[in-house]
N, C-alpha and C positions, 0 to 999 in steps of 0.2 A: 474622609475616615479610611485610616488605613487598613487595609486588609492583610491578614497571612495566606499564604498558599498551604493548598493542603496536600498536594500532590494528586488530586482527582481532577479531572475536566469539568473546567465551568462551576468549582466549587470553591467560596474564599470565605471565610469567617473573621469578624473583627475583634480584636483582642478586647475590646472593651465597645462599651455602647452599642450592643446587639441591638439590630433592627427589629422591630417588633413582628409578631406573628404574621401581620397582615401584609407584611412584605414579602411572605412568601406565598404565593398562590399555587394551589396544587388541584388539578382536575384529570377527569380520565382522559383527556386530550393527551395532556403532557405525558401522562404515564404511557399511553399506548405509543407516542413518538420514542420513547425510553428505551421501551421492549422493542420496537422495530429497529433501533440501532444495536441491539445487543448481537454478538455474534451469532450465527445461524446455529440452532441445534443445542447452544449452550444451556437454554432453560433458564436463563436469567436476565436480568435487566441491568442497565448501566446508571451511573451516576451523572447526571446531567443536570443543566439551569432548570430550575421548575420541577425538579423530579421530590418525591416524597423524601428520599433519605438525604438529599443535598437539602430540604427543608429542615430537618430534624438537625442537621449540623450547625444549624444558624440559630436554633432556639436558644433562650435562656431558661434557667430552672424554673424560673416564675411561670413562663409559657407553656410549659410541659402539659400540666392537667388539660387546660383548653385547647392546644392542638391536638392532643389524643381523642379528646371529648368531640371536636369535629371532624376528625379525620380516621374514624373508628372504620368505616367500609374501607377506606384507602388502605389501612394500614392491615387488614385482612387481607385485602387484595396483592399486598405486598409480599405475602407468605406463598400465594398463587405461584407467582413467576418473582422468585427472589431476588434481589441484586446480586452482584459479585460478592463471593467470600472477601475478596483481596480490597472492595471498595466498601463494604460495612466494616473490615477491622480498621482500615485507614479513616472513617470517620468515627468510628468508636475513641480511636485514641484522641481526637481531638476535643472531647467532652472531660470536662472536669469531674471528678467524684459526685459532686453536687447534681451535675444535670445526670449522670449514668444512674445513680440512685433513684431521680425522679422518674426515668423511662422506665426501670425495673418497676417502680410502685406502680406506673400509671397502664403500663401498657406490657405487664409480664409474659403473654402469651405471644407477643409479636418479639420481644428479647429473647425469650427463653427458644425460640426456633429458627433464628437469623444464623445461617453460617457466618462466621466472622468475628461474632462477639465471643469474649474467652469463655470457655467452660465453665469455669466456676460462677459466673454471672449469670450463666445459662441456666444453673443450677439453682440458682436463688430465684430466679426469675420463675422458673417452673415449678418448684415448691410452692411459691405464692400461687400460680395459678391452678395448681391442682388442689390447694387448700380452698381456695375462693369457690372453686368449681363444685367441689364437695359438697360446702356448706349451701351452696345456693340451690343446688340440686335437692337437697336434704330439706331445705325451705320451701321448695315448689310442692314437695312430695306431701307437705303438710296440708296443702291447700286444695290439690289437685282431685277433682273426684273422676275425671273421664276414666276408664280401665285402661284404653290403649297408650293413652299418655302415662298413666302410673306404671305401665308395665315397662315403657321406654325410659323413666326416669329411673327405676328402678336398675334395669339392666346397665344403665350410665354409672351409676352410683356403684354397682358391682366391679365393675371395670375399674373406677376410680380407685377405690379400694385395694384392689389388687394391685395397681400402681403402687399404692402406697406401701403396702407390705412388701412388695417387690424391692424396694429403696432400703429396706433393714438392713443394716451394718453387719456383718459376719465376720468375725475374728479382726476386728479392728480395720479392714479394708474399707475404704471409702468408697460408698455408691453415689454417681450423681445423675440426676434425669437431665438428659441434655436433647431431648425432644419430648413435647407431649402436644398430642391433637385430641383433644376431647370430643370433638364429632363421632356421628353416628359409627364410621369405620375409623375406630380410634388408632392412631399411630404414637408410639413410644420408643425410647431408646435410653438405656441404662448402663452406664459405664461405670465396671468393679476397676477401680485403682484410679491413678491419676492421667486422666488423657494429655494434660498440659507438661508433663514430664517425662513421662513413662518412655524407657528408650524403645520398648516393644509393644505396639499397638496391634491387635486381631480385632477384625470387625465380623460379628457371626450373621449370616443373612440366611433365614428362614425360609422354608417352603410351604406348601399349602396348607390349609387348616391351621395356621399360626396367627392366630387373633390376640391383642392386646389384652381382651378382658380374660380369656381362659388360658392363655398361654405364659403371661409376662412373667409370672414369680417364676415359674420354671425355666423360662429361658434366661433369667437373671442368675438362676442356679447353676445353669450350664457354664454362663460366664464365670461366676465363682468357681468354680470345678476348673475350668481351664487357666484360670488366672493362678489359683494354687498350684496347678501340676506345672504350668510353665515356670513361677517362681521356684518351686522346689529344684527343677531340673536346674536352673541357671546359678542355684547355691551349689549344687552339685559338682556342676559342670565348670564355672567360673568363679565362684566363690572365693577361693584360697588364694586365685590369681589377681583379683578386685580390690584395691586398696580402699574403696567406698562401699564394698559390699557386692550383691548381685544388684544388675541394673533393674528399673523398674519396670512393672508390665501395667497394661491397661487392657481390659477387654470390653467390647462394645456388644451388648444384647441388644442387636437392632431388628425394630419391626418398624421399618421404616415406609411400609408400603402395604396395600390391600392384600393380602396372599389369597391365592384362589381357593375354590371349593370345587366339588365333583361337577357341577354345572358349568363352571368357564376354566376349565385347567386346561381345555384344549386351545384356547386363543393366546395372542402375545400382549395384548393389552395391559394387561395388568403387569407382565414381565418390563415393557418399555417403560411404564410408570415406576417401576420399583429401580430399573436402570437410572432415571432421571433421579431419583431423592438418593440413590446410593453413590452417583458420581457427586453431588451437592456434598454429601456427607465426607467423601474422601476428599476433595478438594478443600473442605472447610480445614479439615486435620492437617493437610499440609500447608496449608496458608499460614494457621497460626502457628505453625511448628516448623515454618521455615527457615529461623536462626537455629534451631535444634532439631532436625528432620527425625522423625522415629523410624525403626524398620517397621513398616505398614504391611500387614496380611490379610486378604480376605478370605474368609471360610463360609462357605455357601452349600447348602442343601436343597437337590431337587428343584422344583420351579425356582426358588432363589440363585439356583446356581446358573440358570437361565439368564436372570436379571443383570447378575453379576457378569455374566460374560458379555451380553449386551453393553452395560457400560465400559467395559475395559476394551471392545472392538471399536471404539471411538476416538480412541488414542489422545484424551482431554485430560486425563490421568492417569498416573503410572503406579501402579503397587510393587511390591518387592517380593511377593509369594502369592498365589492363588493355590486353594485347596477344594476341588469339588467333590461331592458324595452325591451318588445316587443321582447322577446328572443326565436330563434328558437333552442336553447339548444347546446349540445356537447356531447362526449363520458361519460364525468361524470355522474352519475346517482344520486350523492347526494353532500350536501355541505361538507361530510367529505373528498371527493376526491379533494378539492380544498383548495390551501395555503390562507386560509383567516383565520385571528386568530379568535377564539373563533366560526367560523362559522357564521360568521358576514354577513350573504349574503342578500340581499331585493330583491325582485323581485316584478315589476310593470307592469299590464296589463290594458290596455285601451278598454273600450267596441268597439267593431266592428273592432279591433285589428286582423286581419286574421291570424298573424304569431303566436300569442299566442296559447298555448295548441296544436301546431303541431308536438312537437318533431322532426322537420324535421331533425335535425343533431343527433338526439339518443336519447334525453331526454328533459323532458319539466321540467324547473326550477322552473314553477308555481304548480307542483304537489305536495300533502301533502307528498308525499313520499320524496321529494327531501331535504325536512328539512330548505327551505329559509323562510326568515320573509316577509310578506305580507306588500307592500307600496302601499296605495291606490292612485288611480289617477283619481277619478271619479269627485271631486269637492268637496268642503267641508268649512266651516269657521273654521280657524285657531284658535283652542283653546288657543293659547298664546297671539297672535295679537288683534283676534276678526275680522280679515280682511277676505272676502268671496274670496275663490280660485277657481278658474274655473276648468273643468275637461278637460283631455285630450282624445280624441277620434281617433280612427283608429291607424295606426300606427305611424304617423309624427308629433305628437303634444306633444309628452312628455318634450321638451325643450322649449316649449313655455313659456315667462314671465308670471307670475301670476298664474301660475296653481300650484294644490296641488302637483302634481309630481315634479317640480322645488323647491318648500318649503320641500318637503320631501327629495330630494338630498341635498338640503343645510344642513339638519341636520344629514344626513349620514356623508357628509365631514366633520363634526366639532365634531364628536363622541357624538353625540347626538340622536343615535338611538332608545332611549327608548321614544322619543318623536316623532317618525315617525307616523303620520294618518295611522293607518292599519286597519280601519273600510270598511263598505261595500259601501260606497261613495255614487255613483247615481243610485245605486239599491233600496236606499231608507231606508236602515239600519241605526243604528247609528254609528256615525262617532267617533271617539276617537282619543286620545294619551296621555299617560302618562305623566303627568308633575310635579311628586313629586321631 
């Protein structure tokens, strides 16, 4: 039997006469071996003989339902320690459209959450998973009598309904659900715009008290506002000189980790978990866009900024810009210790924000020695549009529409850091932005 090389170690697929599913044995021991062979600290597993991903590559479309049914627990485990995005992408390209569609239909939760799968496919898979989970949860509620279980089911249904509501298209701009975890500590990420083609991609990373069930609608609204502001500035700044119009924008409303509450805000465990998840997200974007890489920025708030700093301290992924608002810091003591091109790091600190300058987790990104660029958030008149911009006060107003902070974040996300307003804002000094 002639095989076709896949470019992945130990994986080959026959162009015809595919081996039966029984030929691909899979066990916890083989999974553990694969994980052990992965690079230290990568949080991913490799594709190797006997691995689950390697087995999927060799399936026929007819074998997919049986394989998924037999390996449900193993598929779920693959999301705990995911394969590398590059390996997933390589295997996915080997599959014909019929096999791909079969996997989406039979294992939407897995396909919808694997980095390396095209975002349009993940959107379809997660839409299926969302619809099925809403239906099954609703059905369980009709027969469940236990009060505690009913309360849990009702809470989950509220969360899922809010995710569905957050996907409502506004002003014709597509929204895509690229991550969905419907477990008790739900995770979800919604993209406003086209993540597959956008020239500029911004990832919003939230801080404490940002749960999917309660905040996903508002978080998607923040992403929409930022998308619209970035698009408007691009048309103003670049439109007349761009033959195809202003470049595309995509903003990711990312809630990819369990954000802390008051009782666990002092620890680093959730920040480390957030860093793992964010790292995978960023690597996934760069893997799928390596032929046409976008300008990639991370815009992070509060505890989420600590998670972002941890991810960028590892030097496994590099972004083009980083903005930190209300940050309690991390182990990194300067921008030189972060994987941000050109040290392109901005810090916003609102009046009356008790977190800024706290150095609670080891450093103060707002200190002069850190080397970050100042991003004013106190309120100003936009030197480009002439509009009056309101100020952010306290710890939770950085993402409010119409603020100087949102205007500056829009500039950072479209590679116009030179136009960030960096004056003294509400303190009474002169507010300026370079407009050369």
